[in-house]
C-alpha positions in Angstrom: -145.7 33.3 110.4 -146.0 30.5 107.9 -142.8 30.0 105.8 -143.3 29.8 102.1 -143.7 26.6 100.4 -140.4 24.5 99.4 -139.2 25.5 96.0 -139.4 22.2 94.4 -142.4 20.6 92.6 -140.4 17.4 92.3 -139.4 14.9 94.7 -138.3 16.5 98.2 -134.8 17.8 98.1 -132.3 16.1 100.2 -130.3 17.8 102.8 -127.3 16.3 104.4 -126.8 17.6 107.9 -123.3 17.4 109.7 -122.9 18.3 113.2 -121.5 16.4 116.2 -123.9 18.4 118.5 -126.6 15.9 118.8 -129.2 18.3 120.3 -128.5 21.1 117.9 -128.7 18.8 115.0 -132.1 17.2 116.2 -133.5 20.6 116.4 -132.5 21.4 112.8 -133.5 18.3 111.8 -136.9 18.7 113.3 -137.6 22.0 111.7 -136.5 20.8 108.2 -138.3 17.7 108.2 -141.5 19.6 109.2 -141.2 21.6 105.8 -141.1 18.4 103.7 -137.2 18.0 103.3 -135.6 14.6 103.3 -133.0 15.1 106.0 -129.9 12.7 106.6 -128.0 13.4 109.7 -124.5 12.6 110.5 -122.0 13.3 113.4 -118.6 13.5 111.6 -116.7 14.6 108.3 -115.6 11.5 107.3 -119.3 9.8 107.7 -120.6 12.9 105.8 -118.5 12.4 102.9 -119.2 8.5 102.6 -122.9 9.2 103.0 -122.7 12.0 100.3 -120.9 9.8 98.0 -123.5 7.2 98.5 -126.5 9.3 97.6 -125.4 13.0 96.7 -127.6 15.4 98.5 -129.2 18.7 97.4 -127.8 20.8 100.2 -125.2 20.3 102.7 -125.7 22.0 106.2 -122.3 21.5 107.7 -120.6 22.7 111.2 -117.6 24.3 111.0 -115.9 23.2 114.2 -116.0 19.5 114.7 -113.8 16.8 116.0 -111.7 15.2 113.4 -112.4 16.6 109.8 -113.9 19.9 110.4 -116.2 21.9 108.2 -113.9 23.4 106.0 -112.3 20.4 105.1 -115.6 18.8 104.5 -116.7 21.6 102.0 -113.1 21.5 100.2 -113.4 17.5 99.7 -117.0 18.1 98.4 -116.1 20.8 95.9 -113.2 18.8 94.6 -115.7 16.0 94.1 -117.3 16.1 90.7 -120.5 14.1 91.9 -120.9 16.6 94.6 -119.7 19.9 93.7 -123.2 21.1 92.6 -124.6 20.3 96.1 -125.0 23.6 97.9 -122.9 24.1 100.8 -123.9 26.2 103.9 -121.4 26.6 106.9 -122.8 26.5 110.4 -120.6 28.8 112.2 -120.4 30.9 115.3 -117.3 32.8 113.7 -118.2 36.0 112.6 -115.0 37.7 111.5 -114.4 38.9 107.9 -111.5 37.0 107.9 -113.1 33.5 108.6 -115.9 34.0 106.2 -113.2 34.5 103.5 -111.6 31.5 104.7 -114.7 29.4 104.1 -115.6 30.9 100.6 -112.1 30.2 99.3 -112.8 26.5 100.5 -115.9 26.5 98.2 -118.7 27.3 100.9 -121.7 28.8 99.2 -123.1 30.5 102.4 -123.1 30.9 106.2 -125.5 30.5 108.7 -124.8 31.9 112.3 -124.9 29.9 115.3 -127.2 29.9 117.4 -129.4 29.5 114.0 -132.6 31.6 113.7 -135.2 29.4 112.7 -136.6 31.7 109.9 -133.4 32.3 108.5 -132.6 28.7 108.4 -135.4 27.9 106.2 -134.9 30.8 103.9 -131.2 30.1 103.5 -132.2 26.5 102.5 -134.9 27.7 100.2 -132.3 29.9 98.5 -129.7 27.3 98.1 -132.1 24.8 96.7 -133.3 27.2 94.0 -129.8 28.1 93.2 -129.0 24.3 92.9 -132.0 23.5 90.8 -131.0 26.6 88.6 -127.7 25.1 88.3 -129.0 21.7 87.7 -131.0 23.1 84.7 -128.0 25.0 83.4 -126.2 21.7 83.4 -129.0 20.1 81.4 -129.2 22.8 78.9 -125.3 22.8 78.4 -125.5 19.0 77.9 -128.4 19.6 75.3 -126.5 22.1 73.6 -123.4 20.0 73.6 -125.2 17.0 72.2 -126.8 19.4 69.5 -123.8 20.8 68.5 -122.3 17.1 68.0 -125.4 16.3 66.0 -124.8 19.6 63.8 -120.9 18.8 63.5 -121.7 15.3 62.3 -124.3 16.8 59.8 -121.6 19.1 58.8 -119.2 16.6 58.4 -121.6 14.4 56.2 -122.5 17.2 54.0 -118.7 18.2 53.6 -118.2 14.3 52.6 -121.1 15.0 49.9 -119.5 17.9 48.4 -116.3 16.3 48.3 -117.8 13.5 46.5 -119.2 15.7 44.0 -115.6 17.0 43.0 -113.8 15.3 40.0 -110.7 13.0 40.1 -107.4 14.1 38.9 -107.2 14.3 35.0 -104.4 12.9 33.1 -103.6 13.5 29.2 -103.2 16.3 27.0 -104.2 18.6 29.8 -103.5 17.3 33.3 -105.8 18.7 36.2 -105.6 18.3 39.9 -107.2 20.0 42.7 -107.4 20.1 46.6 -110.1 21.0 48.7 -110.7 21.4 52.6 -113.9 22.2 54.0 -113.8 24.6 57.2 -115.6 23.6 60.4 -118.7 25.3 59.4 -118.7 24.2 55.7 -118.7 26.9 53.3 -120.0 27.4 49.7 -116.8 26.5 47.3 -117.7 24.1 44.6 -115.6 23.4 41.4 -115.3 20.9 38.4 -113.3 20.0 35.5 -114.2 18.1 32.5 -114.5 17.5 28.8 -117.6 18.9 27.3 -116.5 17.2 24.0 -113.2 16.2 22.5 -112.1 19.6 21.9 -113.5 21.7 24.9 -112.3 21.4 28.4 -114.7 23.1 31.0 -113.0 24.2 34.2 -114.5 26.6 36.8 -114.5 27.2 40.5 -117.5 28.9 42.3 -117.7 30.3 45.9 -121.1 31.2 47.6 -121.2 33.5 50.5 -121.3 32.7 54.1 -121.0 29.3 55.8 -123.2 26.3 56.3 -125.5 24.2 54.7 -127.3 27.3 53.2 -124.0 28.4 51.6 -123.2 24.9 50.0 -126.5 24.5 48.4 -126.2 27.1 45.7 -122.6 26.0 44.7 -123.9 22.4 44.6 -126.9 23.6 42.4 -124.3 25.3 40.0 -122.4 22.4 40.0 -125.3 19.8 39.3 -126.6 22.2 36.4 -123.4 22.5 34.6 -122.5 18.7 34.9 -126.3 17.8 33.6 -125.9 20.5 30.9 -129.1 21.7 31.7 -128.3 25.3 31.5 -130.3 26.9 28.4 -127.0 28.2 27.1 -123.4 27.0 25.2 -121.2 26.1 28.0 -118.6 26.8 25.5 -119.4 30.6 26.2 -118.3 31.4 29.6 -120.2 35.1 29.6 -123.3 33.4 28.7 -123.1 30.7 31.5 -122.5 33.4 33.8 -125.5 35.4 32.6 -127.7 32.4 32.6 -126.4 31.7 36.3 -127.0 35.2 37.3 -130.6 35.2 36.0 -131.7 32.1 38.3 -129.6 32.8 41.5 -130.8 36.3 42.3 -129.9 37.0 46.2 -133.4 38.0 47.3 -134.6 34.3 46.3 -131.5 32.6 48.2 -131.6 34.1 51.9 -129.2 36.9 50.6 -126.7 34.5 49.0 -124.6 35.5 46.2 -121.6 33.5 44.7 -118.5 34.3 42.7 -117.2 32.0 39.9 -114.2 31.8 37.5 -115.2 30.0 34.4 -112.9 28.9 31.6 -113.2 26.8 28.4 -110.0 25.7 26.9 -110.3 24.5 23.3 -107.4 22.1 22.6 -107.2 22.1 18.7 -106.5 26.0 18.7 -104.9 26.0 22.3 -106.9 28.8 23.2 -108.5 29.7 26.8 -111.8 31.7 26.7 -112.7 32.8 30.2 -115.2 35.0 32.3 -115.4 35.8 35.7 -118.0 37.0 38.5 -116.5 39.0 41.1 -114.0 36.0 41.7 -110.2 36.4 42.1 -108.2 36.4 39.1 -106.6 33.1 37.8 -102.9 32.8 37.3 -101.4 31.5 34.0 -97.8 31.1 33.3 -95.3 28.9 31.6 -93.5 26.2 33.0 -90.3 26.9 30.8 -90.8 30.7 30.9 -91.7 30.8 27.3 -94.5 33.5 27.8 -95.0 35.9 30.7 -97.3 35.0 33.5 -100.7 36.8 33.6 -103.2 37.2 36.1 -106.6 36.4 34.1 -109.6 38.5 35.3 -112.7 40.0 33.7 -115.3 42.8 34.7 -118.4 41.3 36.4 -120.4 41.5 39.5 -121.0 38.3 41.7 -123.7 36.0 40.6 -127.0 37.1 42.3 -126.1 40.7 43.2 -127.8 42.4 40.3 -129.9 40.9 37.9 -128.8 43.4 35.2 -125.3 42.5 35.6 -123.3 41.8 32.5 -120.2 39.7 31.6 -117.5 39.6 29.1 -115.3 37.0 27.5 -111.7 37.2 27.2 -109.2 34.8 25.3 -105.8 34.1 24.9 -103.8 31.4 23.4 -101.9 29.1 25.9 -98.3 28.2 24.9 -96.7 24.8 25.4 -95.9 24.2 29.2 -98.6 26.5 30.2 -100.1 26.4 33.9 -103.1 27.6 35.3 -104.1 27.9 38.9 -107.6 28.8 39.9 -108.3 29.0 43.8 -111.0 30.6 46.3 -110.6 33.2 48.7 -110.2 30.8 51.4 -106.7 30.1 50.3 -105.3 33.4 51.3 -108.1 34.8 53.9 -106.1 33.1 56.9 -105.3 34.9 60.2 -101.5 35.5 60.3 -99.4 35.3 63.7 -99.9 39.0 63.9 -103.7 38.8 63.9 -104.1 40.4 60.4 -106.0 38.5 57.6 -104.3 37.6 54.7 -105.0 39.6 51.4 -105.4 39.1 47.9 -102.4 40.9 46.8 -100.4 39.0 49.4 -101.5 36.0 47.6 -100.7 37.0 44.1 -97.3 37.7 45.4 -96.7 34.6 47.0 -98.0 32.5 44.0 -95.7 34.6 41.8 -92.7 33.5 43.8 -93.8 29.9 43.9 -94.4 29.6 40.1 -91.2 27.2 39.9 -92.7 24.8 42.7 -96.1 25.0 41.4 -95.1 23.2 38.3 -93.6 20.4 40.1 -95.8 17.3 40.6 -96.5 18.0 44.1 -96.7 21.9 43.5 -100.3 22.1 45.2 -99.0 20.6 48.3 -96.0 22.7 48.4 -98.0 26.0 47.9 -100.2 25.0 51.0 -97.2 24.1 52.8 -95.9 27.7 52.2 -99.2 29.2 53.2 -99.2 27.0 56.5 -95.6 28.4 57.5 -96.7 32.0 56.5 -99.7 31.8 58.8 -98.0 29.5 61.6 -100.5 26.8 60.9 -103.5 29.0 61.8 -106.9 27.0 61.0 -108.4 28.2 57.8 -111.7 29.9 58.7 -113.1 29.4 55.3 -113.6 26.3 52.9 -110.7 26.6 50.4 -110.3 25.1 46.9 -107.4 25.3 44.3 -107.1 23.7 40.8 -103.9 23.5 38.9 -104.0 22.5 35.0 -101.0 21.8 33.2 -101.3 22.2 29.3 -98.7 20.1 27.2 
């Protein structure tokens, strides 16, 4: 019966044969060499380890019973060495008890051959072992390739997050003081925000959040940012409802891989101290007085997220901002954080927390103190989405 060909199409596999019986090792060497394998023969466990570390083999055939270091000790040492652990290890033994085989498996042996060795079984076990070794090596190569791809993706996402961060405005001083915090998630989400004086009397302030994660989620928000900053929308930016209506017409989800975005958009007129705002499915902003001059209000309007339905409509609301007013606008990533009990935070819980923290939010470091409160509640659980938060303080 002619044995099947070797499983390797590349260089001949190297087999390290460890046996202190010279006659037995010569017989095995002759059979394996005849099949095209490169066979290195040593007669002791110590020598086997030296040779293996010098030139790692594909497969090790090792006698169990030898003077000095026996086969179990050789196996254990090979499997503990990162450079040798992938070599397929076959123990040669005359022992047939289950207990002995269990001992061998516990030491890391991959297979057994009973002595005296049957020539056909020898070649079959060797072919099988080499196939397994080659498969494991391919898996290791794939794992390394995936690791490198992930590292490249992480780098690209970090660069994208840095770019997104560079778009956001610096803190604003003056009659209206505005500051913000932004933290991208590991996958990068779709948060975007801005605040700027459209003219000496009108301050634009908005926060948008696109669905999903990754670059595909960031692009719609960046596009919104660029359109509003460049004033390229064909509507009056002082009209929040008209702005949302225009954005909705240009961002239908079927043209953007099923993405949609929520947005809270407000315009503050300093001469009348009036805040005009509209919302497209976004969490409500909070307005309160630092001195308690007027009751706090949650600012929301009816309106579907931008991109869901082409026929969606939006409505404006307006109110007067008394002296010492404060405005908090945020994305849902700020509260959708897993707590220690595994339950995700909710909007009502965040609204309650914000109400309780109005005093500290009025301080200069109020945003950082709010974030500290959230970290305490969630036991420093990592945020699963981008979070953005803006605080405006009116004189």
